[in-house]
N, CA, C and O of each residue as an XYZ file, in Angstrom:
332
protein
N     115.644     39.423    -69.448
C     114.784     39.194    -70.606
C     114.273     40.545    -71.116
O     113.675     41.300    -70.349
N     114.494     40.858    -72.379
C     114.014     42.121    -72.937
C     112.488     42.202    -72.926
O     111.804     41.200    -73.135
N     111.967     43.394    -72.683
C     110.528     43.607    -72.672
C     110.154     44.602    -73.769
O     110.934     45.488    -74.118
N     108.954     44.436    -74.299
C     108.440     45.318    -75.340
C     106.998     45.687    -75.010
O     106.345     45.026    -74.203
N     106.508     46.754    -75.646
C     105.146     47.240    -75.421
C     104.298     46.970    -76.651
O     104.702     47.270    -77.774
N     103.126     46.404    -76.432
C     102.173     46.152    -77.512
C     101.606     47.492    -77.982
O     101.214     48.321    -77.160
N     101.560     47.707    -79.292
C     101.059     48.977    -79.811
C      99.543     49.086    -79.687
O      98.993     50.174    -79.857
N      98.861     47.987    -79.395
C      97.404     48.009    -79.279
C      96.949     48.172    -77.831
O      96.236     49.125    -77.516
N      97.344     47.267    -76.955
C      96.863     47.291    -75.569
C      97.807     48.007    -74.611
O      97.449     48.259    -73.461
N      99.021     48.340    -75.080
C     100.031     49.062    -74.309
C     100.568     48.273    -73.116
O     101.175     48.864    -72.222
N     100.364     46.967    -73.078
C     100.924     46.139    -72.013
C     102.385     45.837    -72.324
O     102.762     45.634    -73.478
N     103.190     45.812    -71.283
C     104.600     45.472    -71.416
C     104.754     43.992    -71.113
O     104.356     43.519    -70.048
N     105.335     43.266    -72.057
C     105.526     41.825    -71.912
C     106.918     41.459    -72.401
O     107.628     42.268    -72.998
N     107.282     40.219    -72.127
C     108.544     39.695    -72.624
C     108.534     39.707    -74.155
O     107.503     39.462    -74.781
N     109.679     39.992    -74.735
C     109.801     40.038    -76.195
C     109.339     38.736    -76.840
O     108.779     38.746    -77.936
N     109.574     37.622    -76.163
C     109.209     36.313    -76.724
C     107.708     36.053    -76.707
O     107.229     35.166    -77.413
N     106.965     36.807    -75.920
C     105.511     36.657    -75.842
C     104.791     37.486    -76.897
O     103.564     37.445    -76.986
N     105.538     38.235    -77.691
C     104.949     39.159    -78.647
C     105.357     38.780    -80.074
O     106.276     37.988    -80.285
N     104.659     39.359    -81.037
C     104.973     39.160    -82.450
C     105.513     40.485    -82.974
O     104.898     41.534    -82.781
N     106.654     40.433    -83.632
C     107.270     41.644    -84.178
C     106.887     41.802    -85.640
O     106.962     40.861    -86.429
N     106.477     43.012    -85.979
C     106.202     43.369    -87.360
C     107.282     44.369    -87.739
O     107.508     45.345    -87.023
N     107.942     44.135    -88.847
C     109.103     44.947    -89.211
C     108.949     45.529    -90.607
O     108.446     44.874    -91.520
N     109.391     46.771    -90.753
C     109.454     47.416    -92.065
C     110.867     47.230    -92.576
O     111.820     47.757    -92.004
N     110.997     46.475    -93.660
C     112.314     46.220    -94.238
C     112.528     47.129    -95.448
O     111.582     47.705    -95.986
N     113.753     47.242    -95.853
C     114.092     48.110    -96.977
C     113.581     47.528    -98.287
O     112.996     48.247    -99.097
N     113.795     46.240    -98.502
C     113.477     45.626    -99.793
C     112.174     44.842    -99.829
O     111.554     44.729   -100.886
N     111.749     44.301    -98.697
C     110.611     43.380    -98.686
C     109.318     43.992    -98.160
O     108.319     43.283    -98.048
N     109.302     45.264    -97.839
C     108.096     45.893    -97.309
C     107.875     45.508    -95.856
O     108.834     45.287    -95.116
N     106.626     45.427    -95.446
C     106.283     45.085    -94.066
C     106.160     43.569    -93.951
O     105.429     42.936    -94.713
N     106.876     42.998    -92.997
C     106.926     41.544    -92.810
C     106.663     41.195    -91.350
O     106.865     42.020    -90.459
N     106.214     39.979    -91.115
C     106.110     39.441    -89.763
C     107.440     38.777    -89.461
O     107.890     37.894    -90.190
N     108.056     39.212    -88.385
C     109.379     38.733    -88.006
C     109.227     37.724    -86.872
O     109.248     38.094    -85.698
N     109.075     36.467    -87.220
C     108.813     35.405    -86.242
C     109.967     35.216    -85.259
O     109.739     34.923    -84.085
N     111.202     35.381    -85.730
C     112.343     35.146    -84.843
C     112.863     36.423    -84.192
O     113.683     36.356    -83.276
N     112.395     37.593    -84.655
C     112.783     38.858    -84.046
C     114.188     39.318    -84.352
O     114.772     40.067    -83.569
N     114.745     38.893    -85.466
C     116.134     39.229    -85.799
C     116.298     40.056    -87.072
O     117.404     40.509    -87.366
N     115.220     40.264    -87.835
C     115.352     41.031    -89.079
C     115.692     42.471    -88.762
O     115.250     43.023    -87.755
N     116.487     43.072    -89.639
C     116.824     44.481    -89.429
C     115.714     45.344    -90.024
O     115.104     44.997    -91.036
N     115.476     46.449    -89.382
C     114.445     47.374    -89.836
C     113.657     47.909    -88.657
O     113.853     47.479    -87.520
N     112.766     48.846    -88.932
C     111.945     49.447    -87.895
C     110.840     48.478    -87.516
O     110.142     47.962    -88.389
N     110.672     48.224    -86.226
C     109.726     47.217    -85.783
C     108.654     47.739    -84.847
O     108.795     48.798    -84.235
N     107.580     46.971    -84.751
C     106.479     47.219    -83.826
C     106.056     45.868    -83.274
O     106.232     44.842    -83.931
N     105.502     45.865    -82.077
C     105.134     44.616    -81.428
C     103.648     44.566    -81.132
O     103.038     45.565    -80.749
N     103.072     43.373    -81.319
C     101.685     43.104    -80.968
C     101.638     41.823    -80.143
O     102.420     40.898    -80.363
N     100.704     41.783    -79.184
C     100.478     40.562    -78.412
C      99.984     39.467    -79.356
O      99.561     39.749    -80.477
N     100.040     38.245    -78.905
C      99.569     37.125    -79.718
C      98.074     36.900    -79.511
O      97.607     35.761    -79.508
N      97.333     37.980    -79.339
C      95.881     37.924    -79.145
C      95.183     38.567    -80.332
O      95.626     39.594    -80.847
N      94.083     37.949    -80.762
C      93.361     38.468    -81.916
C      92.841     39.881    -81.676
O      92.814     40.699    -82.596
N      92.423     40.174    -80.426
C      91.881     41.512    -80.147
C      92.963     42.588    -80.306
O      92.669     43.696    -80.754
N      94.191     42.274    -79.948
C      95.283     43.235    -80.138
C      95.579     43.427    -81.620
O      95.856     44.543    -82.059
N      95.523     42.354    -82.387
C      95.756     42.461    -83.824
C      94.649     43.280    -84.481
O      94.921     44.101    -85.357
N      93.398     43.059    -84.061
C      92.299     43.855    -84.613
C      92.521     45.332    -84.335
O      92.351     46.163    -85.227
N      92.895     45.665    -83.115
C      93.134     47.049    -82.728
C      94.365     47.624    -83.433
O      94.345     48.769    -83.885
N      95.423     46.840    -83.525
C      96.655     47.309    -84.147
C      96.540     47.542    -85.640
O      97.187     48.436    -86.185
N      95.716     46.737    -86.307
C      95.558     46.874    -87.756
C      94.470     47.871    -88.136
O      94.351     48.252    -89.300
N      93.680     48.291    -87.156
C      92.599     49.236    -87.408
C      93.177     50.640    -87.613
O      94.114     51.042    -86.924
N      92.618     51.361    -88.549
C      93.089     52.724    -88.792
C      94.501     52.731    -89.340
O      94.868     51.895    -90.166
N      95.292     53.688    -88.867
C      96.665     53.783    -89.376
C      97.687     53.693    -88.241
O      98.794     54.218    -88.365
N      97.334     53.044    -87.157
C      98.232     52.936    -86.005
C      99.554     52.267    -86.379
O     100.626     52.780    -86.059
N      99.476     51.129    -87.052
C     100.692     50.409    -87.440
C     101.519     51.230    -88.430
O     102.746     51.274    -88.332
N     100.857     51.868    -89.365
C     101.563     52.716    -90.334
C     102.293     53.850    -89.629
O     103.419     54.191    -89.993
N     101.657     54.432    -88.625
C     102.274     55.526    -87.878
C     103.524     55.045    -87.136
O     104.564     55.704    -87.165
N     103.412     53.898    -86.478
C     104.538     53.364    -85.703
C     105.694     52.967    -86.618
O     106.855     53.224    -86.298
N     105.385     52.348    -87.746
C     106.426     51.912    -88.674
C     106.898     53.025    -89.605
O     107.875     52.856    -90.334
N     106.207     54.157    -89.581
C     106.544     55.300    -90.426
C     106.559     54.944    -91.911
O     107.502     55.259    -92.637
N     105.495     54.283    -92.336
C     105.361     53.879    -93.731
C     103.885     53.721    -94.062
O     103.038     53.767    -93.170
N     103.580     53.537    -95.320
C     102.223     53.217    -95.758
C     102.174     51.736    -96.081
O     103.074     51.210    -96.736
N     101.135     51.064    -95.627
C     100.987     49.638    -95.911
C     100.377     49.451    -97.290
O      99.392     50.103    -97.637
N     100.962     48.564    -98.066
C     100.386     48.221    -99.362
C      99.246     47.236    -99.135
O      99.082     46.706    -98.036
N      98.473     47.000   -100.164
C      97.379     46.032   -100.071
C      97.933     44.638    -99.773
O      97.317     43.869    -99.035
N      99.089     44.312   -100.343
C      99.723     43.013   -100.088
C     100.154     42.886    -98.632
O     100.002     41.825    -98.026
N     100.698     43.979    -98.066
C     101.097     43.981    -96.660
C      99.885     43.751    -95.760
O      99.933     42.946    -94.831
N      98.802     44.467    -96.047
C      97.578     44.322    -95.240
C      97.037     42.902    -95.316
O      96.624     42.333    -94.306
N      97.040     42.330    -96.518
C      96.539     40.976    -96.701
C      97.400     39.971    -95.931
O      96.869     39.062    -95.295
N      98.710     40.128    -95.985
C      99.626     39.239    -95.273
C      99.388     39.299    -93.760
O      99.383     38.270    -93.084
N      99.193     40.506    -93.242
C      98.949     40.670    -91.809
C      97.589     40.110    -91.397
O      97.463     39.513    -90.327
N      96.581     40.298    -92.231
C      95.251     39.751    -91.948
C      95.276     38.224    -91.948
O      94.627     37.598    -91.110
N      96.012     37.620    -92.873
C      96.131     36.162    -92.927
C      96.817     35.635    -91.657
O      96.409     34.611    -91.109
N      97.835     36.324    -91.205
C      98.515     35.908    -89.978
C      97.579     36.035    -88.788
O      97.559     35.166    -87.916
N      96.806     37.110    -88.744
C      95.853     37.329    -87.651
C      94.836     36.194    -87.572
O      94.474     35.758    -86.480
N      94.379     35.721    -88.715
C      93.382     34.640    -88.739
C      93.950     33.326    -88.205
O      93.190     32.463    -87.768
N      95.263     33.163    -88.232
C      95.895     31.938    -87.723
C      95.989     31.940    -86.201
O      96.223     30.890    -85.604
N      95.813     33.094    -85.559
C      95.929     33.184    -84.102
C      94.760     32.527    -83.410
O      94.699     32.512    -82.180
């Protein structure tokens, strides 16, 4: 089973236990629920505290090597509220 590291808490977990955020060429930053989209990705645990930490500052932007648009931030915040 592939393992990934959360960019917020730095814990290593199974890929299926994490949420992948991907920078795509045409669609900007997206939440990749199935983990199959092509593009540069980052992983966060399915915990609200990890999402708060990951979205704070520019940590996610640094990992994805891009700038988040206001729409990207709003989409990620909406997903975080569903956790």
